[in-house]
C-alpha positions as CSV (number, residue, x, y, z in Angstrom):
1,M,92.7,88.4,107.8
2,S,91.9,91.6,109.8
3,K,93.9,94.7,109.2
4,K,95.7,96.4,112.1
5,M,95.4,100.0,113.3
6,M,97.6,101.8,115.9
7,L,96.1,104.8,117.6
8,I,98.6,107.2,119.2
9,N,98.4,110.0,121.6
10,P,101.9,111.7,121.6
11,H,103.5,113.1,124.7
12,K,107.0,114.6,125.3
13,P,108.7,112.4,127.9
14,G,109.1,114.3,131.2
15,R,106.5,116.9,130.7
16,H,104.0,117.7,133.5
17,G,100.7,119.3,132.7
18,E,97.0,118.7,133.1
19,E,97.7,115.1,132.2
20,S,99.6,114.8,135.5
21,I,96.4,115.3,137.6
22,T,96.1,111.7,138.7
23,V,92.6,112.1,140.2
24,I,91.2,112.7,136.7
25,V,93.7,110.9,134.4
26,Q,91.5,110.4,131.4
27,M,91.6,108.6,128.1
28,P,92.1,110.4,124.8
29,L,88.4,110.2,123.8
30,N,89.0,111.2,120.2
31,L,91.0,107.9,119.6
32,A,88.2,105.9,121.3
33,Y,85.8,107.5,118.7
34,I,88.1,106.6,115.8
35,A,88.1,103.0,116.9
36,A,84.3,103.1,117.1
37,L,83.7,104.8,113.8
38,T,86.0,102.5,111.8
39,P,83.9,100.1,109.7
40,G,85.0,96.6,108.7
41,D,87.3,94.0,110.1
42,W,90.1,95.9,112.0
43,E,92.2,95.0,115.0
44,F,93.0,98.0,117.2
45,D,95.9,98.9,119.5
46,V,96.6,102.2,121.3
47,I,99.6,103.9,122.7
48,D,99.2,106.8,125.1
49,E,102.6,108.2,125.5
50,N,101.6,109.6,128.9
51,I,101.9,105.9,130.0
52,E,104.3,104.2,127.4
53,L,106.3,105.5,124.5
54,A,105.7,104.9,120.8
55,I,109.3,105.6,119.9
56,D,112.5,105.1,121.9
57,D,115.3,107.6,122.5
58,K,116.8,106.6,119.1
59,D,113.5,107.5,117.4
60,E,112.7,103.9,116.5
61,I,109.2,102.5,116.9
62,T,108.5,100.4,120.0
63,F,105.6,98.4,118.4
64,K,105.3,95.9,115.6
65,P,104.4,97.5,112.2
66,V,100.7,97.8,111.4
67,D,98.7,98.7,108.4
68,L,97.6,102.2,109.5
69,V,98.7,104.6,112.2
70,C,96.4,107.3,113.4
71,I,97.9,110.2,115.5
72,T,96.1,113.0,117.2
73,A,97.8,116.1,118.5
74,V,97.3,119.5,120.1
75,T,99.9,122.2,119.3
76,Y,102.5,121.4,121.9
77,Q,102.3,117.7,121.0
78,S,102.9,118.3,117.2
79,P,106.7,118.1,117.1
80,R,106.5,114.7,118.9
81,A,103.7,113.6,116.6
82,Y,105.8,114.4,113.5
83,K,108.8,112.5,115.0
84,I,106.5,109.4,115.5
85,A,105.0,109.8,112.0
86,T,108.5,109.9,110.5
87,A,109.6,106.7,112.4
88,C,106.4,104.9,111.3
89,K,106.7,105.9,107.6
90,K,110.4,104.7,107.7
91,K,108.9,101.3,108.5
92,G,106.5,101.5,105.5
93,M,103.4,102.3,107.5
94,T,100.7,104.7,106.3
95,V,100.1,107.6,108.8
96,I,97.0,109.8,109.2
97,M,97.1,112.8,111.6
98,G,94.1,114.7,113.0
99,G,93.3,116.8,116.0
100,I,93.4,120.5,116.5
101,H,96.9,121.3,115.4
102,A,96.6,119.4,112.1
103,S,93.2,121.1,111.6
104,V,94.6,124.6,111.9
105,M,98.0,123.8,110.2
106,P,97.2,121.2,107.6
107,E,99.9,122.3,105.2
108,E,102.6,121.8,107.9
109,A,101.2,118.4,109.0
110,A,101.1,117.2,105.4
111,K,104.9,117.3,105.2
112,Y,105.1,114.5,107.8
113,V,102.2,112.2,107.2
114,D,100.3,110.6,104.3
115,S,97.0,112.1,105.0
116,V,95.7,115.0,107.2
117,F,92.2,114.9,108.7
118,V,90.8,118.4,109.3
119,G,87.9,118.9,111.7
120,E,85.6,116.3,113.3
121,A,85.5,112.6,112.2
122,E,81.8,111.5,112.7
123,E,80.6,111.9,109.1
124,V,83.8,111.4,107.0
125,W,85.9,108.8,108.8
126,P,84.2,105.7,107.2
127,Q,85.1,107.2,103.8
128,V,88.7,107.6,104.9
129,I,88.9,103.9,105.7
130,K,87.2,102.9,102.5
131,D,89.7,105.0,100.5
132,F,92.6,103.5,102.4
133,E,91.4,100.0,101.7
134,E,91.1,100.7,98.0
135,G,94.5,102.4,97.8
136,K,93.0,105.8,97.1
137,L,93.8,107.7,100.3
138,K,93.6,111.5,99.8
139,K,96.2,113.9,101.1
140,T,93.5,115.9,103.0
141,Y,90.0,115.2,104.3
142,Q,87.6,117.8,105.6
143,G,85.4,116.5,108.4
144,G,83.6,119.7,109.0
145,L,81.4,120.4,112.0
146,P,78.7,117.7,111.9
147,P,75.6,118.0,114.1
148,L,75.9,116.3,117.5
149,S,72.8,114.3,116.9
150,L,75.1,111.9,114.9
151,M,76.7,110.9,118.2
152,K,73.5,108.9,119.0
153,K,74.6,106.4,116.4
154,V,78.0,105.6,117.9
155,Y,79.6,105.7,121.3
156,P,83.4,105.8,121.7
157,N,85.1,102.5,122.3
158,R,86.0,103.1,125.9
159,E,86.5,99.4,126.5
160,L,89.5,99.2,124.1
161,M,91.2,102.1,126.0
162,K,90.3,100.7,129.5
163,K,91.5,97.3,128.7
164,K,94.9,98.7,127.7
165,Y,95.5,101.3,130.4
166,N,92.7,101.0,133.0
167,Y,92.0,104.8,132.9
168,K,90.2,106.0,136.0
169,F,88.3,108.7,134.2
170,S,86.7,109.2,130.8
171,S,85.2,112.2,129.2
172,I,81.9,112.6,127.4
173,V,80.8,115.1,124.8
174,T,77.6,117.1,125.5
175,T,78.3,120.3,123.5
176,K,80.9,121.6,121.0
177,G,81.9,125.0,119.8
178,C,81.8,128.5,121.4
179,P,80.2,131.7,120.2
180,N,82.6,133.8,122.2
181,Y,85.7,135.3,120.6
182,C,88.4,135.3,123.4
183,D,91.6,136.4,121.7
184,F,93.7,133.6,123.2
185,C,91.4,130.7,122.7
186,S,91.7,128.0,120.0
187,V,88.4,126.2,120.6
188,P,86.3,128.0,117.9
189,T,89.2,127.5,115.5
190,F,88.6,123.8,115.7
191,Q,85.0,123.4,116.8
192,G,83.4,126.5,115.2
193,R,81.7,129.6,116.7
194,K,78.3,128.0,116.7
195,F,77.4,126.4,120.0
196,R,76.3,122.9,119.1
197,E,74.3,120.9,121.6
198,R,73.9,117.2,121.8
199,P,70.3,116.0,122.7
200,Y,70.5,115.6,126.4
201,E,68.5,112.3,126.3
202,D,71.3,110.9,124.1
203,V,73.9,112.0,126.6
204,L,71.9,110.4,129.5
205,D,71.7,107.1,127.5
206,E,75.5,107.1,126.9
207,M,76.1,107.9,130.6
208,A,73.9,105.0,131.6
209,A,75.6,102.7,129.0
210,T,79.2,103.2,130.3
211,D,80.4,101.7,133.6
212,Y,82.7,104.6,134.0
213,K,81.9,106.3,137.3
214,G,84.3,109.2,136.7
215,L,83.3,111.5,133.8
216,M,84.6,114.8,132.5
217,L,82.2,116.8,130.4
218,A,84.5,117.4,127.4
219,E,83.7,121.0,126.5
220,D,84.4,124.6,127.5
221,N,81.0,125.6,128.8
222,F,78.4,122.8,129.5
223,Y,75.9,125.4,130.8
224,G,75.8,127.2,127.5
225,H,75.3,130.8,126.3
226,G,71.6,131.5,126.6
227,K,68.4,130.7,128.4
228,K,67.6,127.7,126.2
229,S,71.1,126.2,126.6
230,N,70.8,126.8,130.4
231,E,67.5,124.9,130.4
232,R,69.0,122.0,128.4
233,A,71.9,121.7,130.9
234,R,69.4,121.7,133.8
235,D,67.4,119.0,132.1
236,L,70.5,116.9,131.7
237,F,71.4,117.0,135.4
238,K,67.8,116.6,136.4
239,G,67.7,113.6,134.1
240,M,70.7,112.1,135.8
241,V,69.0,112.4,139.2
242,E,65.7,111.1,138.0
243,R,67.3,108.1,136.2
244,G,69.7,107.4,139.1
245,I,72.8,108.0,137.0
246,H,75.1,109.0,139.8
247,K,78.6,109.8,138.5
248,D,81.8,111.4,139.9
249,W,81.8,114.2,137.4
250,L,83.1,117.7,136.7
251,G,83.2,120.1,133.7
252,F,84.0,123.5,132.5
253,T,81.6,126.5,132.6
254,A,81.3,130.2,133.4
255,L,80.6,132.0,136.6
256,N,77.0,132.9,135.5
257,I,75.9,129.3,136.5
258,S,76.1,130.6,140.1
259,Q,72.9,132.5,139.4
260,D,70.9,129.3,138.8
261,P,70.4,127.5,142.2
262,E,68.1,124.8,140.7
263,T,70.8,123.7,138.3
264,L,73.4,123.7,141.0
265,D,71.2,121.6,143.2
266,Y,70.7,119.0,140.5
267,M,74.5,119.0,139.8
268,A,75.3,118.3,143.4
269,K,72.7,115.5,143.6
270,S,74.0,113.8,140.5
271,G,77.6,113.5,141.9
272,N,79.3,116.7,140.6
273,F,82.5,117.7,142.4
274,G,82.4,121.2,141.2
275,M,83.4,123.1,138.0
276,L,86.4,124.6,136.3
277,I,85.7,128.3,135.7
278,G,87.8,130.5,133.5
279,I,88.4,133.5,135.7
280,E,91.4,134.6,133.6
281,S,92.0,137.9,135.3
282,T,90.6,140.3,138.0
283,N,91.5,143.3,135.9
284,E,88.6,144.4,133.7
285,A,91.0,146.2,131.2
286,V,92.7,142.8,130.7
287,L,89.4,141.0,130.3
288,Q,88.4,143.6,127.8
289,K,91.5,143.1,125.7
290,M,90.9,139.3,125.9
291,N,87.3,139.8,124.9
292,K,86.1,137.7,127.9
293,R,82.6,138.9,127.7
294,V,80.8,136.7,130.2
295,N,83.1,137.8,133.0
296,L,82.8,141.4,132.0
297,K,79.0,141.2,132.1
298,L,79.0,139.8,135.6
299,G,81.6,142.3,136.7
300,T,84.7,141.4,138.8
301,D,83.0,142.9,141.9
302,S,80.4,140.1,141.8
303,Y,83.0,137.2,141.8
304,F,82.8,136.7,145.6
305,D,79.0,136.5,145.6
306,C,79.1,134.1,142.6
307,I,81.6,131.8,144.3
308,Q,79.7,131.8,147.6
309,K,76.5,130.7,145.8
310,I,78.4,127.7,144.3
311,H,79.9,126.8,147.7
312,N,76.4,127.0,149.2
313,A,75.5,124.2,146.8
314,G,78.3,122.1,148.3
315,L,80.4,122.4,145.1
316,V,84.0,123.4,144.7
317,V,85.3,126.1,142.4
318,W,88.3,125.3,140.2
319,G,89.6,128.6,139.1
320,S,91.7,128.9,136.0
321,V,93.6,132.1,135.4
322,V,95.9,133.5,132.7
323,F,99.3,135.0,133.7
324,G,101.2,137.3,131.4
325,A,98.4,138.9,129.5
326,D,99.0,142.5,128.2
327,G,97.8,144.8,130.9
328,D,99.1,142.6,133.7
329,D,102.0,144.2,135.6
330,K,104.4,143.0,138.3
331,D,101.8,143.7,141.0
332,S,99.1,141.6,139.3
333,F,100.5,138.3,140.9
334,K,100.0,139.7,144.4
335,R,96.5,140.9,143.5
336,M,95.6,137.5,142.0
337,T,96.9,135.7,145.1
338,E,94.9,137.9,147.4
339,F,91.8,137.4,145.2
340,I,92.2,133.6,145.3
341,L,92.5,133.5,149.1
342,E,89.8,136.2,149.8
343,N,87.3,134.5,147.5
344,N,88.0,131.0,148.9
345,I,88.7,129.5,145.5
346,D,89.3,125.8,146.1
347,I,91.7,125.0,143.3
348,L,93.9,127.3,141.3
349,T,95.4,126.2,138.0
350,F,96.7,128.6,135.3
351,G,98.1,129.0,131.9
352,I,100.8,131.4,130.7
353,N,99.2,133.6,128.0
354,C,100.0,131.7,124.8
355,P,99.5,132.8,121.1
356,F,98.2,129.5,119.6
357,P,98.3,129.4,115.8
358,K,95.5,131.2,114.0
359,T,94.2,133.0,117.0
360,Q,93.7,136.7,117.2
361,L,96.4,136.8,119.9
362,Y,98.9,135.2,117.5
363,A,98.2,137.7,114.8
364,R,98.5,140.7,117.1
365,L,101.7,139.6,118.9
366,D,103.3,138.6,115.6
367,S,102.4,141.9,114.0
368,E,104.0,143.6,117.0
369,K,107.1,141.4,116.5
370,R,107.0,140.1,120.1
371,I,107.1,136.3,119.5
372,F,110.6,134.8,120.1
373,R,109.8,131.1,119.6
374,K,109.3,130.8,115.8
375,N,111.5,127.9,114.8
376,Y,108.5,125.8,113.7
377,P,107.5,123.1,113.9
378,E,110.1,122.3,116.6
379,D,109.2,125.4,118.7
380,W,105.5,124.4,118.9
381,Q,106.5,122.3,121.9
382,Y,106.6,125.5,123.9
383,Y,103.0,126.5,122.9
384,D,101.5,124.7,125.9
385,T,100.7,127.6,128.4
386,A,103.6,126.3,130.5
387,H,106.3,128.3,128.7
388,V,106.7,132.0,127.8
389,V,106.9,132.4,124.0
390,H,106.5,136.2,123.6
391,R,107.9,139.3,125.2
392,F,105.8,141.2,127.8
393,V,105.1,144.9,127.5
394,D,104.0,145.7,131.0
395,M,106.7,143.9,133.0
396,T,110.2,142.3,132.6
397,L,110.9,138.6,132.5
398,E,112.4,138.9,135.9
399,N,109.1,140.5,137.2
400,F,107.2,137.6,135.7
401,I,109.4,135.0,137.3
402,D,109.3,136.7,140.7
403,G,105.5,137.0,140.4
404,M,105.0,133.4,139.6
405,Q,107.2,132.4,142.6
406,Y,105.1,134.7,144.8
407,V,101.9,132.9,143.7
408,Y,103.5,129.5,144.3
409,D,104.8,130.4,147.7
410,H,101.4,131.6,148.9
411,I,99.0,129.2,147.2
412,Y,101.0,125.9,147.0
413,A,104.1,125.9,149.2
414,G,104.3,124.9,152.9
415,D,101.0,124.3,154.5
416,S,99.0,126.4,151.9
417,L,97.3,123.4,150.4
418,R,96.2,122.0,153.7
419,T,95.0,125.3,154.9
420,R,92.9,125.8,151.8
421,F,91.6,122.2,152.1
422,R,90.3,123.0,155.6
423,N,88.8,126.2,154.3
424,S,87.0,124.3,151.5
425,I,85.4,122.0,154.0
426,K,84.2,125.0,156.0
427,T,82.8,126.9,152.9
428,T,81.3,123.9,151.1
429,K,80.4,121.7,154.1
430,N,81.3,118.8,151.7
431,P,84.4,116.8,152.7
432,R,84.3,114.6,149.5
433,N,84.4,117.5,147.1
434,S,87.0,119.3,149.3
435,M,89.2,116.2,149.2
436,F,88.9,116.2,145.4
437,A,90.1,119.8,145.3
438,F,93.0,119.0,147.6
439,R,94.1,116.1,145.4
440,V,94.0,118.2,142.3
441,G,96.0,120.9,144.0
442,S,98.6,118.4,145.2
443,D,99.1,117.2,141.6
444,W,99.2,120.7,140.2
445,K,102.0,121.5,142.6
446,Q,104.5,119.5,140.5
447,V,103.1,121.1,137.4
448,F,103.7,124.6,138.9
449,E,107.2,123.5,139.9
450,Q,108.0,122.5,136.4
451,V,106.7,125.9,135.1
452,L,109.1,127.7,137.5
453,Q,111.9,125.5,136.2
454,N,110.9,126.3,132.6
455,L,111.1,130.0,133.4
456,K,114.5,129.7,135.1
457,E,115.8,127.8,132.0
458,L,114.4,130.5,129.7
459,Y,116.1,133.3,131.8
460,D,119.5,131.4,131.7
461,S,119.3,130.7,128.0
462,G,118.8,134.4,126.9
463,D,116.3,133.2,124.3
464,Y,113.7,135.7,125.6
465,Y,115.7,138.5,123.9
466,K,116.1,136.7,120.6
467,D,114.9,138.6,117.5
468,C,113.2,136.2,115.2
469,Y,112.1,139.0,112.8
470,K,115.5,140.1,111.4
471,S,115.9,139.3,107.7
472,G,117.9,136.2,107.2
473,T,116.6,134.5,110.4
474,V,113.5,132.4,110.8
475,P,110.7,133.9,108.6
476,V,107.6,135.3,110.0
477,S,105.1,132.5,109.6
478,N,101.8,133.9,110.9
479,P,99.2,131.7,109.2
480,V,96.4,133.6,107.4
481,M,93.6,134.3,109.8
482,E,90.4,132.5,109.2
483,T,87.5,135.0,109.7
484,V,85.2,132.3,111.1
485,T,87.6,131.2,113.8
486,T,89.3,132.6,116.9
């Protein structure tokens, strides 16, 4: 008789975020990998709480008990993950938790689950299953950072996910890790500072093997951090064209890709919509403090020319910015709005500066006693770049709320989205990609509205002025910094 495993992607009911962008709603690929990596006779089911709930409003499970429950979570999902784990354990089920939050806060996660998986699963997961089957499950497993050549041996079980929820988009891994040291970023915390590249022929084989037309390259910079990496990316897109692997795809990279017309041409021919680029700020002093080196190297004066070159290839620019970084003042919102409009940036999404656990930013803000959401683990729900969790130094909370409203009014409200859609067609001469940009913007509008609501609720609550550092209140719980991570 086969054993049963439930794979769970937690989500707080009612939250809007990147998962609300319907045009790229994508499956949790890490759970699809867990299903594929599991040896032996197992029956799988999956619950993605973006679509259906794993526990009801009484914190009771909504599914029949299984042998093993596997939960993944980023930081803002962790309170929900712990709640689900508690409900599952109450019913006698064994629970394993992995993902970035469990990897950076294993001691915390261990209080709620039977076993914590730290790092990546490719090499160690079969041993976890063997230990479970033999009744020898350990409290912690270290998956480490295995070479990406291992991915040739196993593709994620997309069929399981598609059968359950009919996802429109999937993601695909082509690289992992990042050598940069941006103070707010948690990617190297989880995936290391070494930029690991998957052999591009293997990526092409997986692309050809999946019937998914919509693909997201699941990393922060598919173009890479040097000449060899750039050539590898070019070979990947050239290979897509030569093998006739035409996908509706997008990915994340940096502005320096604009200087490579050959790669942009292959990207356009292979079906690329455009790329998400971390612009973060137009203020070089802010970029300096963030340690955003690639943008500093190009220089903010060159942004217009870089974006123009990408548009000339028929591709859209999805700009991602950070609001509320130290050095930003009340006028920075107006400057950013003007920058977005003057540079014809097709999509604007953003994150509120957020001190994720074990980042340099957390250590600095905590040492300055500026974090006011410290009731962990419950307060991790606010660490999602859609809430303010620390006090500003260069503006008031009122300044910040007014500034965010200004950006919304000029980039999203009224006819702004339609005007920018028409402008995208004019600058890219590509109606398909421009329509993609318009649809992302339309979905992000509701995300932005929820962020404005979050800010108003924060203002009304008075929590912004709460002092979490007085003795007798919540203890300072800055995790020890890991020198090899962000």
